Each structure stands twice: as structure tokens, then as C-alpha cells.
MDTraj code that builds the backbone (N, CA, C; nanometers):
import mdtraj as md
import numpy as np

residues = "MET ARG GLU ILE ASP SER LEU LEU LEU ASN CYS CYS GLU CYS SER LEU ASP THR ILE SER ASN ARG GLU GLU GLN GLU LYS ASP SER LEU GLU ARG ASP SER ILE PRO GLN PRO PRO LYS GLN ASN CYS ARG VAL HIS PHE SER GLY ALA PHE MET GLY GLY SER PHE LYS GLU LYS PHE ILE SER LYS ILE TYR GLN ILE ASP ASP TYR SER GLU TYR VAL GLY SER GLY TYR TYR PRO ASP ASN ASN LEU ALA PHE PRO LYS ALA VAL ARG THR THR PHE ASP GLY ILE ALA ILE ASP LYS GLY THR ARG LEU ILE ILE TYR SER LYS LYS ASN PHE GLN GLY THR VAL LEU LEU ASP ILE THR GLY PRO ALA ILE VAL ASN ASN VAL LEU HIS ILE SER ASN THR ASP VAL ASN PHE CYS ASN THR ILE ASN PHE ASN SER PRO LEU GLN GLU ASN TYR PRO GLN SER VAL ARG ARG TRP SER LYS SER ASN MET ASN ASP TRP SER PHE GLY SER CYS GLN ILE ILE CYS SER ASP".split()
xyz = np.array([
    [11.0323, 12.5786, 10.3556],
    [11.0405, 12.4615, 10.2700],
    [11.1671, 12.3849, 10.3080],
    [11.1530, 12.2548, 10.3204],
    [11.2680, 12.1723, 10.3540],
    [11.3658, 12.1702, 10.2368],
    [11.4924, 12.1494, 10.2665],
    [11.5976, 12.1499, 10.1640],
    [11.5721, 12.0428, 10.0584],
    [11.5304, 11.9242, 10.1021],
    [11.5079, 11.8152, 10.0055],
    [11.3919, 11.8485, 9.9121],
    [11.2863, 11.9152, 9.9651],
    [11.1745, 11.9558, 9.8804],
    [11.2194, 12.0582, 9.7767],
    [11.3042, 12.1480, 9.8193],
    [11.3573, 12.2481, 9.7288],
    [11.4378, 12.1831, 9.6175],
    [11.5200, 12.0855, 9.6529],
    [11.5987, 12.0137, 9.5523],
    [11.5082, 11.9400, 9.4545],
    [11.4013, 11.8800, 9.5051],
    [11.3075, 11.8097, 9.4175],
    [11.2433, 11.9050, 9.3181],
    [11.2026, 12.0207, 9.3653],
    [11.1402, 12.1181, 9.2761],
    [11.2371, 12.1656, 9.1693],
    [11.3621, 12.1783, 9.2046],
    [11.4620, 12.2274, 9.1104],
    [11.5055, 12.1225, 9.0090],
    [11.4879, 11.9942, 9.0402],
    [11.5412, 11.8912, 8.9504],
    [11.4350, 11.8234, 8.8652],
    [11.3114, 11.8480, 8.8896],
    [11.2088, 11.7826, 8.8070],
    [11.0913, 11.8765, 8.7875],
    [11.0025, 11.8378, 8.7012],
    [10.8892, 11.9235, 8.6698],
    [10.7691, 11.8963, 8.7589],
    [10.7871, 11.8123, 8.8599],
    [10.6752, 11.7858, 8.9496],
    [10.6713, 11.8919, 9.0580],
    [10.5605, 11.9017, 9.1257],
    [10.5499, 11.9988, 9.2336],
    [10.5210, 11.9267, 9.3640],
    [10.5406, 11.9976, 9.4727],
    [10.5089, 11.9390, 9.6031],
    [10.3608, 11.9082, 9.6135],
    [10.2777, 11.9871, 9.5456],
    [10.1342, 11.9611, 9.5484],
    [10.1035, 11.8239, 9.4893],
    [10.1694, 11.7883, 9.3789],
    [10.1490, 11.6576, 9.3171],
    [10.1916, 11.5466, 9.4113],
    [10.3069, 11.5635, 9.4751],
    [10.3554, 11.4638, 9.5703],
    [10.2591, 11.4536, 9.6875],
    [10.2161, 11.5679, 9.7386],
    [10.1244, 11.5718, 9.8513],
    [9.9904, 11.5072, 9.8139],
    [9.9385, 11.5363, 9.6944],
    [9.8129, 11.4760, 9.6489],
    [9.8246, 11.3245, 9.6385],
    [9.9357, 11.2757, 9.5862],
    [9.9578, 11.1322, 9.5725],
    [9.9592, 11.0651, 9.7107],
    [10.0310, 11.1276, 9.8050],
    [10.0363, 11.0728, 9.9404],
    [9.8979, 11.0723, 10.0037],
    [9.8201, 11.1773, 9.9823],
    [9.6842, 11.1869, 10.0368],
    [9.5943, 11.0794, 9.9758],
    [9.6055, 11.0556, 9.8441],
    [9.5270, 10.9520, 9.7782],
    [9.5619, 10.8134, 9.8321],
    [9.6912, 10.7874, 9.8536],
    [9.7326, 10.6586, 9.9095],
    [9.6779, 10.6407, 10.0502],
    [9.6803, 10.7472, 10.1301],
    [9.6262, 10.7421, 10.2662],
    [9.4754, 10.7161, 10.2617],
    [9.4027, 10.7866, 10.1736],
    [9.2581, 10.7660, 10.1601],
    [9.2264, 10.6241, 10.1186],
    [9.3060, 10.5694, 10.0261],
    [9.2852, 10.4322, 9.9796],
    [9.3055, 10.3329, 10.0933],
    [9.4100, 10.3521, 10.1726],
    [9.4367, 10.2640, 10.2862],
    [9.3236, 10.2718, 10.3883],
    [9.2768, 10.3933, 10.4183],
    [9.1663, 10.4094, 10.5127],
    [9.0403, 10.3442, 10.4593],
    [9.0115, 10.3611, 10.3292],
    [8.8927, 10.3020, 10.2685],
    [8.9007, 10.1492, 10.2756],
    [9.0181, 10.0923, 10.2500],
    [9.0358, 9.9477, 10.2561],
    [9.0214, 9.8950, 10.3976],
    [9.0463, 9.9804, 10.4974],
    [9.0412, 9.9353, 10.6354],
    [8.8994, 9.9316, 10.6915],
    [8.8049, 9.9976, 10.6272],
    [8.6668, 10.0015, 10.6759],
    [8.5990, 9.8689, 10.6432],
    [8.5453, 9.8014, 10.7454],
    [8.4788, 9.6728, 10.7194],
    [8.3669, 9.6851, 10.6161],
    [8.3658, 9.5896, 10.5253],
    [8.2675, 9.5848, 10.4180],
    [8.1758, 9.4642, 10.4385],
    [8.0577, 9.4677, 10.3782],
    [7.9712, 9.3494, 10.3875],
    [8.0322, 9.2336, 10.3076],
    [7.9980, 9.1109, 10.3446],
    [8.0514, 8.9964, 10.2709],
    [7.9950, 8.9899, 10.1298],
    [8.0778, 8.9418, 10.0376],
    [8.0336, 8.9149, 9.9006],
    [8.1148, 8.7970, 9.8492],
    [8.0666, 8.7330, 9.7451],
    [8.1345, 8.6152, 9.6932],
    [8.2804, 8.6469, 9.6637],
    [8.3685, 8.5536, 9.7015],
    [8.5138, 8.5657, 9.6880],
    [8.5725, 8.6776, 9.7743],
    [8.4973, 8.7201, 9.8742],
    [8.5460, 8.8220, 9.9669],
    [8.4638, 8.8143, 10.0958],
    [8.4819, 8.7039, 10.1697],
    [8.4036, 8.6860, 10.2916],
    [8.4704, 8.5863, 10.3850],
    [8.4461, 8.6084, 10.5140],
    [8.4957, 8.5190, 10.6177],
    [8.3833, 8.4993, 10.7184],
    [8.3662, 8.3756, 10.7610],
    [8.2637, 8.3411, 10.8595],
    [8.3355, 8.2917, 10.9850],
    [8.3193, 8.3653, 11.0958],
    [8.3795, 8.3297, 11.2247],
    [8.2723, 8.2686, 11.3131],
    [8.3089, 8.1644, 11.3883],
    [8.2099, 8.1026, 11.4766],
    [8.2723, 8.0556, 11.6068],
    [8.1903, 8.0532, 11.7093],
    [8.2270, 7.9932, 11.8363],
    [8.1986, 7.8448, 11.8365],
    [8.1436, 7.7966, 11.7271],
    [8.1224, 7.6536, 11.7056],
    [8.2171, 7.6100, 11.5930],
    [8.2163, 7.4826, 11.5617],
    [8.2952, 7.4355, 11.4487],
    [8.2298, 7.4830, 11.3203],
    [8.3074, 7.4926, 11.2126],
    [8.2557, 7.5323, 11.0830],
    [8.2297, 7.4057, 11.0025],
    [8.1064, 7.3935, 10.9520],
    [8.0721, 7.2721, 10.8795],
    [7.9678, 7.2951, 10.7724],
    [7.9211, 7.1848, 10.7158],
    [7.8264, 7.1896, 10.6050],
    [7.6817, 7.1939, 10.6462],
    [7.6531, 7.1725, 10.7738],
    [7.5162, 7.1819, 10.8241],
    [7.5202, 7.2285, 10.9694],
    [7.4102, 7.2858, 11.0133],
    [7.4019, 7.3412, 11.1481],
    [7.3717, 7.2315, 11.2493],
    [7.4368, 7.2377, 11.3650],
    [7.4073, 7.1493, 11.4777],
    [7.4147, 7.2342, 11.6040],
    [7.3026, 7.2535, 11.6684],
    [7.2918, 7.3381, 11.7880],
    [7.4075, 7.3141, 11.8845],
    [7.4726, 7.4226, 11.9250],
    [7.5833, 7.4255, 12.0208],
    [7.7157, 7.3689, 11.9686],
    [7.7165, 7.3081, 11.8501],
    [7.8373, 7.2414, 11.8044],
    [7.8898, 7.2888, 11.6687],
    [7.8002, 7.3116, 11.5704],
    [7.8449, 7.3387, 11.4334],
    [7.7646, 7.4535, 11.3720],
    [7.8364, 7.5495, 11.3144],
    [7.7748, 7.6547, 11.2337],
    [7.7838, 7.6132, 11.0881],
    [7.6759, 7.6354, 11.0144],
    [7.6795, 7.6088, 10.8707],
    [7.7459, 7.7271, 10.8015],
    [7.8389, 7.6967, 10.7145],
    [7.9141, 7.7992, 10.6424],
    [7.8185, 7.8990, 10.5777],
    [7.8425, 8.0283, 10.6042],
    [7.7723, 8.1431, 10.5492],
    [7.6281, 8.1569, 10.5965],
    [7.5908, 8.0901, 10.7064],
    [7.4606, 8.1135, 10.7693],
    [7.4849, 8.1656, 10.9105],
    [7.4435, 8.2863, 10.9342],
    [7.4617, 8.3467, 11.0660],
    [7.3714, 8.2762, 11.1666],
    [7.4273, 8.2489, 11.2835],
    [7.3526, 8.1856, 11.3915],
    [7.3921, 8.2509, 11.5237],
    [7.3518, 8.1922, 11.6336],
    [7.3816, 8.2497, 11.7662],
    [7.5295, 8.2461, 11.8018],
    [7.6114, 8.1793, 11.7211],
    [7.7535, 8.1599, 11.7518],
    [7.8462, 8.2322, 11.6555],
    [7.7888, 8.3029, 11.5560],
    [7.8769, 8.3442, 11.4470],
    [7.8517, 8.4835, 11.3907],
    [7.9570, 8.5345, 11.3233],
    [7.9533, 8.6569, 11.2449],
    [8.0079, 8.6265, 11.1056],
    [7.9521, 8.6966, 11.0082],
    [7.9839, 8.6756, 10.8678],
    [8.0200, 8.8122, 10.8109],
    [8.1458, 8.8327, 10.7697],
    [8.1945, 8.9653, 10.7345],
    [8.2710, 8.9662, 10.6026],
    [8.2926, 9.0859, 10.5519],
    [8.3708, 9.1062, 10.4311],
    [8.5067, 9.1669, 10.4620],
    [8.5679, 9.2244, 10.3608],
    [8.7026, 9.2800, 10.3769],
    [8.7030, 9.3949, 10.4766],
    [8.8192, 9.4162, 10.5365],
    [8.8355, 9.5269, 10.6287],
    [8.9380, 9.4953, 10.7354],
    [8.9670, 9.5959, 10.8155],
    [9.0598, 9.5806, 10.9272],
    [8.9768, 9.5800, 11.0543],
    [8.9962, 9.4804, 11.1360],
    [8.9200, 9.4616, 11.2582],
    [9.0187, 9.4674, 11.3755],
    [9.0346, 9.5846, 11.4396],
    [9.1394, 9.6031, 11.5397],
    [9.1150, 9.5320, 11.6727],
    [8.9939, 9.4810, 11.6966],
    [8.9637, 9.4124, 11.8220],
    [8.8639, 9.3001, 11.7943],
    [8.9121, 9.1762, 11.7978],
    [8.8247, 9.0625, 11.7684],
    [8.7071, 9.0529, 11.8650],
    [8.7266, 9.0950, 11.9903],
    [8.6176, 9.0924, 12.0884],
    [8.5009, 9.1793, 12.0428],
    [8.5305, 9.2947, 11.9869],
    [8.4259, 9.3856, 11.9416],
    [8.3705, 9.3451, 11.8049],
    [8.4561, 9.2993, 11.7177],
    [8.4148, 9.2662, 11.5810],
    [8.3329, 9.1375, 11.5748],
    [8.3651, 9.0423, 11.6610],
    [8.3020, 8.9101, 11.6546],
    [8.2499, 8.8666, 11.7916],
    [8.1580, 8.9426, 11.8496],
    [8.1163, 8.9146, 11.9882],
    [8.0499, 8.7781, 12.0071],
    [7.9720, 8.7326, 11.9096],
    [7.9068, 8.6014, 11.9258],
    [8.0095, 8.4891, 11.9175],
    [8.1017, 8.4977, 11.8230],
    [8.2052, 8.3943, 11.8102],
    [8.2936, 8.3914, 11.9340],
    [8.3294, 8.5072, 11.9852],
    [8.4145, 8.5151, 12.1039],
    [8.3397, 8.4641, 12.2271],
    [8.2141, 8.5063, 12.2438],
    [8.1338, 8.4647, 12.3586],
    [8.1181, 8.3128, 12.3648],
    [8.1152, 8.2490, 12.2498],
    [8.0945, 8.1041, 12.2448],
    [8.2219, 8.0291, 12.2085],
    [8.3350, 8.0824, 12.2370],
    [8.4706, 8.0240, 12.2398],
    [8.5529, 8.0266, 12.1114],
    [8.5058, 8.0854, 12.0026],
    [8.5889, 8.1074, 11.8837],
    [8.6579, 7.9773, 11.8374],
    [8.5833, 7.8927, 11.7677],
    [8.6335, 7.7598, 11.7318],
    [8.6354, 7.7257, 11.5838],
    [8.5783, 7.8075, 11.4962],
    [8.5780, 7.7729, 11.3547],
    [8.5769, 7.8950, 11.2653],
    [8.6440, 7.8837, 11.1496],
    [8.6493, 7.9931, 11.0520],
    [8.6410, 7.9330, 10.9118],
    [8.5577, 7.9946, 10.8271],
    [8.5544, 7.9622, 10.6845],
    [8.6009, 8.0852, 10.6077],
    [8.6997, 8.0680, 10.5219],
    [8.7573, 8.1771, 10.4438],
    [8.7297, 8.1489, 10.2967],
    [8.6636, 8.2403, 10.2300],
    [8.6231, 8.2213, 10.0906],
    [8.7427, 8.2276, 9.9955],
    [8.7223, 8.1741, 9.8788],
    [8.8229, 8.1755, 9.7718],
    [8.8688, 8.3184, 9.7448],
    [8.9994, 8.3376, 9.7355],
    [9.0550, 8.4684, 9.7047],
    [9.0561, 8.5668, 9.8203],
    [9.0188, 8.5211, 9.9381],
    [9.0136, 8.6076, 10.0560],
    [9.1297, 8.5730, 10.1480],
    [9.2051, 8.6733, 10.1868],
    [9.3187, 8.6528, 10.2768],
    [9.2798, 8.6982, 10.4178],
    [9.3065, 8.6131, 10.5144],
    [9.2798, 8.6433, 10.6550],
    [9.4110, 8.6392, 10.7315],
    [9.4384, 8.7479, 10.8047],
    [9.5552, 8.7534, 10.8921],
    [9.5030, 8.7803, 11.0332],
    [9.5354, 8.6909, 11.1264],
    [9.4945, 8.7084, 11.2654],
    [9.6190, 8.7339, 11.3497],
    [9.6128, 8.8391, 11.4292],
    [9.7220, 8.8788, 11.5184],
    [9.6861, 8.8428, 11.6625],
    [9.7863, 8.8180, 11.7448],
    [9.7634, 8.7777, 11.8838],
    [9.7174, 8.8921, 11.9727],
    [9.7410, 9.0163, 11.9307],
    [9.7041, 9.1320, 12.0120],
    [9.6168, 9.2274, 11.9315],
    [9.5497, 9.3140, 12.0023],
    [9.4672, 9.4170, 11.9390],
    [9.5534, 9.5078, 11.8517],
    [9.4863, 9.5761, 11.7600],
    [9.5492, 9.6759, 11.6727],
    [9.6643, 9.6198, 11.5895],
    [9.6503, 9.4949, 11.5458],
    [9.7430, 9.4326, 11.4512],
    [9.8841, 9.4230, 11.5063],
    [9.8917, 9.3949, 11.6344],
    [10.0189, 9.3820, 11.7044],
    [10.0378, 9.2364, 11.7467],
    [10.1576, 9.2057, 11.7906],
    [10.1869, 9.0723, 11.8423],
    [10.2214, 8.9742, 11.7323],
    [10.2095, 8.8486, 11.7645],
    [10.2428, 8.7392, 11.6738],
    [10.1320, 8.7176, 11.5712],
    [10.1697, 8.6829, 11.4488],
    [10.0710, 8.6430, 11.3482],
    [10.0340, 8.4977, 11.3794],
    [9.9087, 8.4768, 11.4174],
    [9.8598, 8.3436, 11.4522],
    [9.8151, 8.2656, 11.3296],
    [9.7667, 8.3377, 11.2302],
    [9.7176, 8.2741, 11.1085],
    [9.7307, 8.3734, 10.9942],
    [9.7834, 8.3284, 10.8833],
    [9.7896, 8.4077, 10.7608],
    [9.7575, 8.3104, 10.6493],
    [9.6343, 8.3179, 10.5997],
    [9.5857, 8.2165, 10.5069],
    [9.4978, 8.2807, 10.4006],
    [9.5071, 8.2293, 10.2797],
    [9.4200, 8.2719, 10.1719],
    [9.3287, 8.1551, 10.1353],
    [9.1990, 8.1845, 10.1270],
    [9.0997, 8.0809, 10.1005],
    [9.0941, 8.0404, 9.9558],
    [9.0279, 7.9292, 9.9341],
    [8.9315, 7.8701, 10.0249],
    [8.9997, 7.7906, 10.1360],
    [8.9446, 7.8038, 10.2557],
    [8.9978, 7.7292, 10.3693],
    [8.8947, 7.7250, 10.4816],
    [8.8978, 7.6177, 10.5550],
    [8.8249, 7.6059, 10.6811],
    [8.9282, 7.5715, 10.7857],
    [8.9228, 7.6449, 10.8974],
    [9.0126, 7.6186, 11.0093],
    [8.9247, 7.5919, 11.1306],
    [8.9393, 7.4740, 11.1887],
    [8.8670, 7.4374, 11.3102],
    [8.9669, 7.4177, 11.4235],
    [8.9200, 7.4388, 11.5454],
    [9.0065, 7.4433, 11.6631],
    [9.0652, 7.3064, 11.6985],
    [9.1974, 7.2973, 11.6975],
    [9.2696, 7.1747, 11.7315],
    [9.2395, 7.1285, 11.8739],
    [9.1927, 7.2184, 11.9576],
    [9.1575, 7.1827, 12.0951],
    [9.0540, 7.0696, 12.0990],
    [8.9723, 7.0601, 11.9956],
    [8.8633, 6.9615, 11.9918],
    [8.8873, 6.8489, 11.8915],
    [9.0113, 6.8218, 11.8592],
    [9.0436, 6.7208, 11.7574],
    [8.9890, 6.5816, 11.7933],
    [8.9733, 6.5537, 11.9215],
    [8.9224, 6.4227, 11.9650],
    [8.7726, 6.4235, 11.9953],
    [8.7070, 6.5364, 11.9793],
    [8.5652, 6.5485, 12.0111],
    [8.4804, 6.4947, 11.8958],
    [8.4171, 6.3805, 11.9161],
    [8.3401, 6.3156, 11.8092],
    [8.2123, 6.3902, 11.7729],
    [8.1725, 6.4891, 11.8539],
    [8.0566, 6.5704, 11.8184],
    [8.0879, 6.6670, 11.7051],
    [8.2171, 6.6941, 11.6814],
    [8.2544, 6.7949, 11.5817],
    [8.3688, 6.7565, 11.4881],
    [8.4562, 6.6669, 11.5262],
    [8.5787, 6.6459, 11.4482],
    [8.5550, 6.5912, 11.3075],
    [8.4381, 6.5364, 11.2824],
    [8.4059, 6.4863, 11.1482],
    [8.3899, 6.5990, 11.0466],
    [8.3758, 6.7236, 11.0931],
    [8.3569, 6.8377, 11.0013],
    [8.4714, 6.8533, 10.9026],
    [8.5901, 6.8097, 10.9399],
    [8.7049, 6.8250, 10.8501],
    [8.7144, 6.7125, 10.7474],
    [8.6310, 6.6091, 10.7599],
    [8.6462, 6.4933, 10.6705],
    [8.5216, 6.4533, 10.5923],
    [8.4017, 6.4910, 10.6357],
    [8.2811, 6.4453, 10.5652],
    [8.2581, 6.5261, 10.4378],
    [8.1725, 6.4751, 10.3507],
    [8.1303, 6.5491, 10.2318],
    [8.0194, 6.6458, 10.2704],
    [8.0307, 6.7707, 10.2252],
    [7.9249, 6.8693, 10.2425],
    [7.8305, 6.8596, 10.1242],
    [7.7103, 6.9159, 10.1385],
    [7.6198, 6.9272, 10.0251],
    [7.6734, 7.0333, 9.9294],
    [7.6325, 7.0258, 9.8043],
    [7.6703, 7.1228, 9.7025],
    [7.6029, 7.2568, 9.7351],
    [7.6637, 7.3694, 9.7126],
    [7.7935, 7.3956, 9.6532],
    [7.9074, 7.4027, 9.7559],
    [7.8764, 7.3821, 9.8846],
    [7.9808, 7.3923, 9.9867],
    [8.0940, 7.2922, 9.9638],
    [8.0617, 7.1717, 9.9201],
    [8.1655, 7.0713, 9.8963],
    [8.2615, 7.1161, 9.7862],
    [8.2075, 7.1756, 9.6796],
    [8.2930, 7.2236, 9.5708],
    [8.3803, 7.3402, 9.6183],
    [8.3246, 7.4250, 9.7017],
    [8.4007, 7.5396, 9.7532],
    [8.5002, 7.5002, 9.8613],
    [8.4649, 7.3984, 9.9409],
    [8.5472, 7.3594, 10.0560],
    [8.5691, 7.2081, 10.0606],
    [8.6415, 7.1537, 9.9630],
    [8.6712, 7.0103, 9.9686],
    [8.7592, 6.9807, 10.0903],
    [8.7675, 6.8553, 10.1266],
    [8.8457, 6.8147, 10.2438],
    [8.9899, 6.8657, 10.2379],
    [9.0429, 6.8815, 10.1197],
    [9.1829, 6.9250, 10.1051],
    [9.2088, 7.0671, 10.1558],
    [9.1030, 7.1486, 10.1754],
    [9.1224, 7.2851, 10.2255],
    [9.0763, 7.3008, 10.3707],
    [9.0411, 7.1914, 10.4340],
    [8.9989, 7.1949, 10.5739],
    [9.1157, 7.1535, 10.6620],
    [9.1363, 7.2244, 10.7705],
    [9.2517, 7.1955, 10.8563],
    [9.2220, 7.2264, 11.0014],
    [9.3097, 7.1773, 11.0850],
    [9.3078, 7.2078, 11.2275],
    [9.3976, 7.3271, 11.2521],
    [9.3616, 7.4101, 11.3471],
    [9.4465, 7.5233, 11.3854],
    [9.5760, 7.4699, 11.4461],
    [9.6778, 7.5525, 11.4466],
    [9.8060, 7.5134, 11.5065],
    [9.8092, 7.5430, 11.6558],
    [9.7152, 7.6256, 11.7037],
    [9.7073, 7.6570, 11.8462],
    [9.5602, 7.6684, 11.8851],
    [9.5347, 7.6778, 12.0130],
    [9.3992, 7.6892, 12.0637],
    [9.3358, 7.8191, 12.0149],
    [9.2351, 7.8087, 11.9335],
    [9.1708, 7.9255, 11.8748],
    [9.0977, 8.0102, 11.9783],
    [9.0645, 7.9547, 12.0934],
    [8.9978, 8.0337, 12.1981],
    [9.0812, 8.1567, 12.2322],
    [9.2134, 8.1434, 12.2273],
    [9.3037, 8.2547, 12.2591],
    [9.3052, 8.3624, 12.1502],
    [9.2584, 8.3294, 12.0311],
    [9.2588, 8.4241, 11.9204],
    [9.1567, 8.5367, 11.9433],
    [9.0653, 8.5168, 12.0362],
    [8.9627, 8.6163, 12.0674],
    [9.0221, 8.7493, 12.1094],
    [9.1406, 8.7482, 12.1682],
    [9.1991, 8.8668, 12.2278],
    [9.2808, 8.9489, 12.1284],
    [9.2854, 8.9067, 12.0033],
    [9.3672, 8.9745, 11.9043],
    [9.2880, 9.0621, 11.8102],
    [9.3356, 9.0687, 11.6871],
    [9.2777, 9.1507, 11.5824],
    [9.2968, 9.0781, 11.4496],
    [9.2330, 9.1285, 11.3444],
    [9.2531, 9.0634, 11.2150],
    [9.2344, 9.1597, 11.0993],
    [9.2891, 9.1202, 10.9863],
    [9.2727, 9.1921, 10.8610],
    [9.2178, 9.0916, 10.7600],
    [9.1184, 9.1366, 10.6851],
    [9.0617, 9.0568, 10.5772],
    [9.0861, 9.1344, 10.4490],
    [9.1590, 9.0743, 10.3580],
    [9.2021, 9.1414, 10.2360],
    [9.1536, 9.0589, 10.1167],
    [9.0891, 9.1248, 10.0232],
    [9.0362, 9.0543, 9.9068],
    [9.1060, 9.0988, 9.7793],
    [9.1153, 9.0075, 9.6846],
    [9.1893, 9.0348, 9.5622],
    [9.1138, 9.1234, 9.4652],
    [8.9829, 9.1360, 9.4817],
    [8.9081, 9.2232, 9.3881],
    [8.8762, 9.3562, 9.4458],
])
top = md.Topology()
chain = top.add_chain()
for i, resn in enumerate(residues, 1):
    res = top.add_residue(resn, chain, resSeq=i)
    for name in ("N", "CA", "C"):
        top.add_atom(name, md.element.get_by_symbol(name[0]), res)
traj = md.Trajectory(xyz[None], top)
């Protein structure tokens, strides 16, 4: 028994088993939170290799929360490799993300939650790739009115351009954390 453990046992009525159980429960909780979950209201993120918008347009725009050839729709969890977690979005250049209300998304520049934090945002939010800010086939997605209920969930005030080329975000990792 380590000296500090012995001192703890002598000074309080707790036991090492209680401390060990608490640590094990915290570890189990962290592991459980890290397992990807299916999307649910107020706990979902939609990644796309197209822009994120209110209606689908072949090769250019994914409709929020509708899976297509360019996108993945996921819930909370830790995703250590964006290439594996979001193969359709990565294959088609990773250009748009919709983050639901109360959902926090953290994107790292490297696998396994390493490197620079590229994005740390809590939704509701839409982030579209700044690389295409002048592309008239897609840039209107940040300014037009969507049909209900998407407009209420994602008004223009929560739509933004990325600060860097989102194509590079494919090589990193992300964490999706929900408040419920």
C-alpha cells in the first residue's frame, strides 16, 4: 500500500475501494460518452462534402438532416479520425456542417484529438467553407430563407463562413458533446 493511501485510510472513514470505485465509474462514464450515438433532436451534427442548406442541389448542397451521397448525420461521441467517421463528406471535399441547438462540436487538426482546435462551436450553427465564398452556386446558402422549421432552427444569424479551408479538416478528429 502506498504511503499516501495509508494516510488517507487513517484520516477519514472512506476506503480505497470507495475511491477506486469512484474512479472506475468516472472512467466508465467517459468511455460511454465517447461512443458515437445516433442523432437525436438537440444532439446532432450533419457533415457534408457539399454546402449545408435548406434544400438539396445535386453536387452542390446537402439539405440539413437529410443524408445524401455527400453527407453523414451523427449524434454525440468522440470521433478520433474524420476520414473514417465521415467518409462521404471527406470524399466529396468536406464543405458544410450543421450543428443542432445545444450541441457542441470541437474539430481538431490531427487524429485522436491532437493538434490545433480548428472549430469549437455550440449550435445552432451552420458553417460553410470560406473557400467557396465567391461561388454563386452555393454562397447564397448563408443568406436565403429556408423553409420551416429549418429557418426557425437556423436563421441567417447562426450561419457563417469557416475561418480556414474546411477541406483540410478531413485529416483531423472531432468531439460532439450534448447538454442532455
